[in-house]
C-alpha positions as CSV (number, residue, x, y, z in Angstrom):
1,M,0.0,0.0,0.0
2,A,1.3,3.4,-0.9
3,S,2.4,5.7,2.0
4,P,0.4,8.9,2.5
5,A,3.3,10.9,0.9
6,T,3.3,8.9,-2.3
7,R,-0.4,8.7,-3.0
8,S,-1.6,10.4,-6.1
9,P,-3.9,13.4,-5.7
10,V,-6.8,11.5,-7.2
11,V,-6.4,8.6,-4.7
12,A,-6.0,11.0,-1.9
13,L,-9.2,12.8,-2.9
14,A,-11.1,9.5,-3.0
15,L,-9.8,8.6,0.5
16,A,-10.7,12.0,1.9
17,C,-14.4,11.3,1.3
18,H,-14.5,8.6,4.0
19,P,-15.1,5.9,1.4
20,V,-16.4,3.1,3.7
21,P,-19.3,5.0,5.2
22,T,-20.0,6.7,1.9
23,V,-20.4,3.4,0.1
24,A,-22.2,1.7,2.9
25,V,-24.9,4.4,3.2
26,T,-25.3,4.5,-0.6
27,V,-25.7,0.7,-0.9
28,L,-28.2,0.6,2.0
29,A,-30.2,3.5,0.5
30,T,-30.2,1.9,-2.9
31,V,-31.5,-1.4,-1.5
32,L,-34.4,0.5,0.2
33,V,-35.3,2.3,-3.0
34,V,-35.3,-0.9,-5.0
35,S,-37.4,-2.7,-2.3
36,A,-40.0,0.0,-2.4
37,G,-40.7,-0.9,-6.0
38,N,-39.2,2.1,-7.8
39,D,-38.3,1.9,-11.5
40,V,-34.8,1.6,-12.8
41,T,-34.4,5.3,-13.6
42,T,-35.6,6.3,-10.2
43,V,-33.2,3.9,-8.5
44,A,-30.3,5.2,-10.5
45,V,-31.1,8.8,-9.7
46,A,-31.7,8.1,-6.0
47,A,-28.4,6.2,-5.8
48,A,-26.5,9.1,-7.5
49,A,-28.2,11.6,-5.2
50,V,-27.3,9.7,-2.0
51,L,-23.7,9.1,-3.3
52,T,-23.0,12.7,-4.1
53,G,-24.6,13.8,-0.9
54,Q,-22.4,11.4,1.1
55,L,-19.3,12.6,-0.9
56,S,-20.1,16.2,0.1
57,I,-20.4,15.2,3.7
58,G,-17.1,13.3,3.8
59,W,-15.1,16.0,2.1
60,S,-16.6,18.8,4.1
61,N,-15.8,16.8,7.3
62,D,-12.1,16.8,6.4
63,M,-12.1,20.5,5.4
64,I,-13.7,21.5,8.7
65,D,-11.3,19.4,10.7
66,V,-8.1,20.0,8.7
67,R,-6.4,22.3,11.3
68,R,-7.3,20.0,14.2
69,D,-6.2,16.9,12.2
70,A,-2.9,18.6,11.1
71,A,-2.2,19.7,14.7
72,S,-2.6,16.1,16.0
73,G,-0.5,14.6,13.2
74,R,-3.2,12.7,11.4
75,Q,-1.3,11.2,8.5
76,D,-4.3,9.1,7.6
77,K,-6.2,12.2,6.7
78,P,-5.1,13.2,3.1
79,L,-6.0,16.9,3.5
80,A,-4.1,17.2,6.8
81,A,-1.2,15.2,5.4
82,G,-0.9,17.5,2.4
83,T,-1.4,14.7,-0.2
84,V,-4.4,16.6,-1.7
85,S,-4.9,20.4,-1.8
86,G,-7.6,22.3,0.0
87,R,-8.7,23.8,-3.3
88,A,-9.2,20.3,-4.8
89,V,-11.3,19.1,-1.8
90,A,-13.3,22.4,-1.8
91,S,-14.0,22.2,-5.5
92,A,-15.0,18.5,-5.2
93,T,-17.3,19.3,-2.3
94,A,-19.0,22.1,-4.2
95,V,-19.6,19.9,-7.3
96,A,-21.0,17.1,-5.1
97,L,-23.3,19.5,-3.3
98,V,-24.7,21.0,-6.5
99,A,-25.1,17.5,-7.9
100,T,-27.0,16.1,-4.9
101,L,-29.3,19.2,-4.9
102,A,-30.2,18.6,-8.5
103,L,-30.5,14.9,-8.3
104,S,-32.5,14.9,-5.1
105,M,-35.1,17.3,-6.6
106,A,-35.2,15.1,-9.7
107,L,-36.9,12.5,-7.5
108,G,-39.8,14.8,-6.8
109,W,-40.0,17.5,-4.2
110,R,-41.1,15.1,-1.4
111,A,-38.4,12.6,-1.9
112,G,-36.0,15.4,-2.7
113,L,-36.6,17.1,0.6
114,A,-36.2,13.8,2.4
115,Q,-32.9,13.1,0.7
116,L,-31.7,16.7,1.5
117,C,-32.6,16.0,5.2
118,V,-30.1,13.1,4.9
119,V,-27.4,15.5,3.6
120,A,-28.2,18.2,6.1
121,G,-27.9,15.7,8.9
122,G,-24.3,14.9,7.8
123,W,-23.4,18.6,7.5
124,V,-24.9,19.5,10.8
125,Y,-22.9,16.7,12.4
126,N,-19.7,18.0,10.9
127,Y,-20.4,21.4,12.3
128,P,-21.5,22.3,14.9
129,L,-22.7,19.0,16.7
130,K,-19.7,16.8,16.3
131,S,-18.1,17.8,19.5
132,T,-21.2,18.0,21.6
133,P,-23.4,15.5,23.5
134,L,-25.9,15.8,20.7
135,S,-23.6,14.2,18.2
136,P,-25.8,11.1,17.6
137,L,-28.9,13.2,16.8
138,P,-28.0,14.0,13.1
139,F,-27.3,10.3,12.5
140,F,-30.8,9.4,13.8
141,V,-32.4,12.0,11.7
142,A,-30.4,11.3,8.5
143,F,-30.6,7.5,8.6
144,G,-34.2,7.8,9.6
145,A,-35.0,9.8,6.5
146,L,-33.6,7.2,4.1
147,P,-36.7,4.9,4.0
148,A,-38.8,8.1,3.3
149,V,-36.6,8.8,0.2
150,A,-37.5,5.3,-1.1
151,T,-41.3,5.5,-0.6
152,L,-41.7,9.2,-1.4
153,A,-40.0,8.7,-4.8
154,L,-42.8,6.4,-5.9
155,P,-45.3,7.6,-8.6
156,D,-47.8,7.5,-5.7
157,P,-45.8,8.9,-2.8
158,A,-46.4,7.5,0.6
159,S,-44.8,7.8,4.0
160,P,-43.1,4.6,5.3
161,P,-44.3,2.9,8.5
162,A,-43.1,4.8,11.6
163,W,-41.3,1.7,12.9
164,V,-39.1,1.7,9.8
165,L,-38.0,5.3,10.4
166,V,-37.2,4.5,14.0
167,A,-35.2,1.3,13.1
168,A,-33.3,3.2,10.4
169,G,-32.5,6.0,12.9
170,L,-31.2,3.5,15.4
171,I,-29.0,2.0,12.7
172,G,-27.5,5.5,12.2
173,V,-26.8,6.0,15.8
174,S,-25.2,2.6,16.0
175,A,-23.0,3.4,13.0
176,H,-22.0,6.7,14.7
177,F,-20.8,5.0,17.9
178,G,-19.1,2.2,16.1
179,N,-17.4,4.5,13.5
180,V,-15.6,6.6,16.1
181,L,-13.8,3.7,17.8
182,P,-10.8,3.3,15.4
183,D,-10.0,7.0,15.7
184,F,-11.0,7.3,19.4
185,D,-7.7,8.3,20.9
186,E,-6.8,10.6,18.0
187,D,-10.1,12.4,18.2
188,A,-9.8,12.8,21.9
189,A,-6.3,14.2,21.5
190,A,-7.6,16.6,18.9
191,G,-10.4,17.9,21.3
192,V,-13.4,16.1,19.8
193,R,-15.9,15.6,22.6
194,G,-19.0,14.0,21.1
195,L,-21.2,11.7,23.1
196,P,-19.1,8.6,22.2
197,H,-16.0,10.2,23.6
198,R,-17.8,11.2,26.8
199,L,-19.0,7.6,27.3
200,G,-15.6,6.0,26.6
201,S,-14.5,3.4,24.0
202,F,-16.2,0.4,25.6
203,G,-19.3,2.4,26.5
204,S,-19.5,3.5,22.8
205,A,-19.1,-0.1,21.7
206,V,-21.9,-1.2,24.0
207,T,-24.2,1.6,22.8
208,A,-23.5,0.7,19.1
209,T,-24.3,-2.9,19.9
210,L,-27.5,-2.1,21.8
211,C,-28.8,0.2,19.0
212,A,-28.0,-2.3,16.3
213,V,-29.8,-5.1,18.1
214,A,-32.8,-2.8,18.9
215,A,-33.0,-1.8,15.3
216,S,-33.0,-5.5,14.3
217,G,-35.6,-6.4,16.8
218,I,-37.9,-3.5,15.7
219,T,-37.5,-4.7,12.1
220,V,-38.4,-8.3,12.9
221,A,-41.4,-7.2,14.9
222,G,-42.5,-4.7,12.2
223,A,-41.7,-6.7,9.1
224,R,-43.1,-9.9,10.5
225,P,-41.2,-12.3,8.3
226,P,-42.0,-16.0,8.6
227,G,-41.3,-17.2,12.1
228,V,-38.1,-19.2,11.4
229,W,-36.6,-16.3,9.4
230,G,-37.3,-13.8,12.1
231,A,-35.7,-16.0,14.7
232,V,-32.6,-16.6,12.5
233,A,-32.3,-12.9,11.8
234,L,-32.4,-12.0,15.5
235,V,-29.9,-14.7,16.5
236,A,-27.6,-13.6,13.7
237,A,-27.9,-9.9,14.8
238,V,-27.2,-10.7,18.4
239,G,-24.4,-13.0,17.6
240,L,-22.7,-10.5,15.3
241,A,-23.1,-7.6,17.8
242,A,-21.8,-9.7,20.6
243,A,-18.8,-10.8,18.6
244,G,-18.0,-7.2,17.8
245,L,-18.3,-6.2,21.5
246,V,-15.9,-9.0,22.5
247,V,-13.3,-7.9,20.0
248,V,-13.5,-4.2,21.0
249,R,-13.2,-5.3,24.7
250,R,-9.9,-6.9,23.9
251,R,-8.7,-4.3,21.3
252,P,-10.4,-0.9,22.0
253,S,-9.2,0.6,18.7
254,S,-10.7,-2.2,16.6
255,E,-13.2,-1.4,13.8
256,A,-15.2,-4.5,14.8
257,A,-18.1,-2.6,16.3
258,F,-18.6,-0.5,13.2
259,Y,-18.5,-3.5,10.8
260,T,-20.7,-5.7,12.9
261,S,-23.2,-2.8,13.3
262,M,-23.2,-2.4,9.5
263,A,-23.7,-6.2,9.2
264,V,-26.7,-6.1,11.5
265,A,-28.0,-3.1,9.6
266,A,-27.7,-5.2,6.4
267,I,-29.8,-7.9,8.0
268,G,-32.5,-5.4,8.9
269,V,-32.5,-3.9,5.4
270,A,-32.6,-7.4,3.9
271,L,-35.7,-8.2,6.0
272,I,-37.4,-5.0,4.9
273,A,-36.6,-5.8,1.3
274,A,-37.7,-9.4,1.5
275,T,-41.0,-8.7,3.2
276,G,-41.9,-5.8,1.0
277,V,-43.1,-3.5,3.8
278,L,-42.2,-0.4,1.8
279,T,-44.3,-1.3,-1.2
């Protein structure tokens, strides 16, 4: 793997967007849009809208934090490490933001506003809520809005069931607590004081686990899959979450809680898609 100093500007720009969360959110959103019964064109537009919105969030995050990241020696952050210019990241952010605005509204004003709530949640987290006890709130709102994008984009727009919104919001909160763990010490040294940092690394891992399992339980109860599949889904969710918790207990800087939370989220989304509750 190339060192930060030898990465090309294009690769550095791609890494600055926080690629794993960006791709994960885009995939989850796309599956929801497909499961709601939207046509191919709508699915493609929605996927592009979510992707460009997530790109704008990731790049703006690094722009806002660049001084703090540089001061704490974050060589894993391309902008702080100097492997990509601030002008390049700012330009990419602007293009992504304009694109997500246009693509979101192309879904219709209802779905467009829901998608822009997703984007706004990410930006509000970046500033000013990232270092406050309210840091999970934008994740709950943003992820909770994703199912609404799927159902409001239909030719006959409809609001999704309330339990879907709650389950999706809890998935977002779980992702937030799990995602901070690998950078926990660096963030703390840089002065980031969101709710996960106030709870500590293990407390954050426990919170991520509980939110993921709760989301899965709500999904099973709401989607009502055939009994055996519901039981299998719950056992798998609890098993994955527990495994991630055990790993984090032994290695606090592990990304296990984030990845297991995303795996549990995938189980929930698969149940929603398989049972057709959004159609």
